[in-house]
N, C-alpha and C positions, 0 to 999 in steps of 0.2 A: 503495500500501500503505501503510494507516494502522497506526499503531502506537500502542496506548494508554499514555498516562501510566505505568501501573502495569506495563506491559510493560517501557517504557523504562528504568525505575526499577531492575527486577530485572535485566535487561540489564546495565545498569553496575554494580550491586552484583556480578554474577557474574564479570565481566570486570576490576573493578577490581584486585583482588589479582592478576591476572594481569599485568596493567600493571606494576603495582608491583614484583612479582618481576622481570620483563623489565628494568625501570630499575636496579634493584638488582643485576643478573648484570651488566647492561652497565658499571655504576661499578666492579665489582670485577673485569671484564676490562681496564678501562683502568688501574686502579691496579696490575694484574699487570704490564702492558705496560709502565708507567712505572717499575716496579721492576726488570723486565729490561732496560730502556734504561741505567738507574742503574748495575745491576750490569756490564753491557757497558761502562760508561765507567769504573766501577773498576777493571776488568781489564786497560784499556788504561795505566793510571796505574801506576808503579811502587810497590811496597808500600813504606811508610816505616815505621818503627819510632820512637816516642817515644825521646829519648836515654836516659831514666831506665831504660828495659827492655832496652836494647842488651846489659848484661851481666847479664841474666836469662833461663834458658831455662824454668823453672817459673813458671806464674801464682799470681796471689795467692789464687786460690781454691784450688788445690792446697798452696801454702805453709799455708794454713789449715787444711786437711785433715791435714797431716802434723803440726803442731802438736797437733790436736785428739787425734789416735793416740796421741802420745807423752805429752801431758799434757791428759787429759779434762778438758771443762769448757766454760764458755760464754765464748765469744769476745767481749773488750771492745773489744778495737781492734787494727788492724792500720795497720802504717807501712812502706811501701816506702822503701828507701835506694838506693844505686847498684848494690850486689850482693847486698842481704840484704834480709828481710821482719823487723821486729819486729812481734811479737804478743803481745798482753798476753790472758791467759787466766784466769779465776778458776775454780779447781775446784770440786768438789761440798763440800768440807769448809769454802769460805769463803775459802781462801787464794788471792792472785794471783801469778801467775809471768809474768816476761818470758820470751819465748821468742824466739831468733834463727833464722830458717830460710835457709840460703844458697841464693842464688837460682839457682845452677848446679847444684850437686850435690844438694840438696834435704835437706842434712845438719841436723837438729833439735838445738840447743843451748839449755841453761838459761842466760839472761842473770844475772849475779850482782850 
């Protein structure tokens, strides 16, 4: 059976995308399996908390949201300490307010 060069080129052009897609799917499947293996390894290890966050039950993101609810404006800086978050907010009128959010209770206070 003889195939012309034109037929071979056409066949290649038709099947090349299928081969490329199969290779991409294979790569994604391998990455997913590696991720599952990593998660299984992570599940075996006891969870550890960094020392600085052991005294806080709310995250930095939640503390930021709480500060913005009480003092609307643009967040300039967030600093986390042992039990608190210190957040600097620039309000819409241009004033800068320093806010302290308790890391356990979520209580928001303005720093004087």
